[in-house]
C-alpha positions in Angstrom: 33.7 12.8 -25.8 29.9 13.4 -25.5 30.4 17.1 -26.7 32.4 15.8 -29.8 29.6 13.4 -30.6 26.8 16.1 -30.3 28.9 18.5 -32.3 29.6 15.9 -35.1 25.8 14.7 -35.0 24.6 18.4 -35.2 26.9 19.1 -38.3 25.8 15.8 -40.0 22.1 16.8 -39.5 22.6 20.4 -40.6 24.5 19.2 -43.7 21.6 16.7 -44.3 19.0 19.5 -44.0 20.8 21.4 -46.7 21.1 18.5 -49.0 17.3 17.7 -48.4 16.3 21.3 -49.2 17.8 21.2 -52.7 15.3 21.2 -55.6 15.9 18.0 -57.3 15.5 16.0 -54.0 11.8 16.4 -53.5 8.5 14.6 -53.5 6.2 15.7 -56.3 2.5 16.8 -55.3 -0.3 17.9 -57.5 -0.3 21.2 -59.4 3.4 21.3 -59.9 4.3 21.6 -56.2 6.8 19.4 -54.4 7.7 18.8 -50.6 11.1 18.7 -49.2 12.0 16.8 -46.1 14.8 19.3 -44.8 12.8 19.5 -41.4 13.5 15.7 -40.7 17.2 16.1 -39.8 16.4 19.2 -37.9 13.6 17.4 -35.8 16.0 14.4 -35.3 18.7 16.7 -33.9 16.5 18.4 -31.6 15.0 15.3 -30.4 18.2 13.3 -29.9 20.6 16.2 -29.0 18.6 18.7 -27.5 17.4 22.5 -28.0 20.7 24.0 -28.7 21.8 21.3 -31.2 18.4 21.6 -32.9 18.8 25.4 -33.0 22.1 24.9 -34.6 21.0 22.4 -37.1 18.0 24.5 -38.1 20.1 27.8 -38.4 22.9 26.1 -40.4 20.5 23.7 -42.4 18.4 26.7 -43.6 21.4 28.6 -45.1 20.8 27.2 -48.7 17.1 28.1 -48.7 17.9 31.4 -47.2 20.1 32.3 -50.1 17.8 30.7 -52.7 14.4 31.8 -51.5 13.7 33.9 -48.4 16.4 35.2 -46.0 14.2 34.7 -42.9 14.2 30.9 -43.3 17.2 30.5 -41.0 15.4 32.1 -38.1 12.4 30.0 -38.7 14.3 26.6 -38.9 16.3 27.5 -35.9 13.2 28.2 -34.0 11.9 24.8 -35.2 14.9 22.9 -34.0 15.1 24.6 -30.7 11.4 24.1 -29.9 11.4 20.5 -31.1 14.3 19.8 -28.6 12.3 21.5 -25.8 9.0 19.6 -26.7 10.9 16.3 -26.9 11.7 16.4 -23.3 8.0 15.9 -22.5 6.7 14.3 -25.7 7.4 11.7 -28.3 9.1 12.9 -31.5 5.8 13.2 -33.6 3.8 15.6 -31.2 7.3 17.4 -30.5 7.6 18.1 -34.2 4.0 19.2 -34.7 4.1 21.4 -31.5 7.4 23.0 -32.7 5.7 23.8 -36.0 3.0 25.6 -34.1 5.7 27.7 -32.4 7.5 28.3 -35.8 4.2 29.1 -37.9 3.6 32.6 -36.5 7.2 33.5 -37.5 6.8 32.1 -40.9 3.5 34.1 -41.4 4.9 37.3 -40.3 8.3 37.1 -42.0 6.7 35.9 -45.3 4.1 38.6 -45.3 7.0 41.4 -44.6 8.9 39.6 -47.4 6.2 39.7 -50.1 4.7 43.1 -49.2 8.0 45.0 -48.6 10.6 43.2 -50.8 8.6 41.7 -53.6 6.0 44.5 -53.6 3.0 42.1 -54.1 -0.6 43.3 -53.4 -1.9 42.0 -50.1 -4.4 39.6 -51.5 -1.5 38.0 -53.7 0.7 37.9 -50.6 -1.9 36.3 -48.4 -2.8 33.6 -51.0 0.9 32.8 -51.4 1.5 32.6 -47.6 -1.8 30.3 -47.4 -0.3 28.0 -50.0 3.2 27.9 -48.1 1.7 27.2 -45.0 -0.4 24.2 -46.2 2.8 22.9 -47.9 4.9 23.4 -44.8 2.2 21.6 -42.6 2.3 18.6 -44.9 6.1 18.6 -44.8 6.1 18.8 -41.0 3.6 16.0 -40.7 5.6 13.7 -42.9 8.9 14.6 -41.3 7.5 14.1 -37.8 6.1 10.7 -38.7 9.6 9.8 -40.2 11.4 11.2 -36.9 9.2 9.0 -34.8 10.1 5.9 -36.7 13.8 6.7 -36.9 14.2 7.7 -33.3 12.3 4.5 -32.2 14.9 2.6 -34.2 17.8 4.6 -33.1 17.1 4.1 -29.3 16.2 0.5 -29.9 19.6 0.0 -31.3 21.2 1.6 -28.2 22.7 4.4 -30.1 23.2 7.6 -27.9 24.7 11.0 -28.0 
């Protein structure tokens, strides 16, 4: 029964990550950029169901963005979900999400650099400028999603809901 709950929860969180990554569902920022909260269900899955479920939710939840933007996103979100699950064993959801981002960030930098230089044929200066912008945006998304995960996990545990 426990496995069925975990699989169902992971599938729902992965689907929610996909839905939250679709462009119309975003929070607008300055200069025409917007942030997505697709990391939130991945954090929740890692915290509440563990590293393996977080990895699966991240990998499946990154499929839309992988097809729409950069194919390497699937791996990055899988790392994010798995690392969140590991860090959640020792830390509360907010630091677990932030530490997981610190694990994922080098992967994002390297794969984005390879993508922009090798496949998009951008000059290095342009690629680094774009990567810097992406990293700032992702950091904002992670902080917001981690704060929301902290609040939601507290509420979920207080209600006695478990996997």
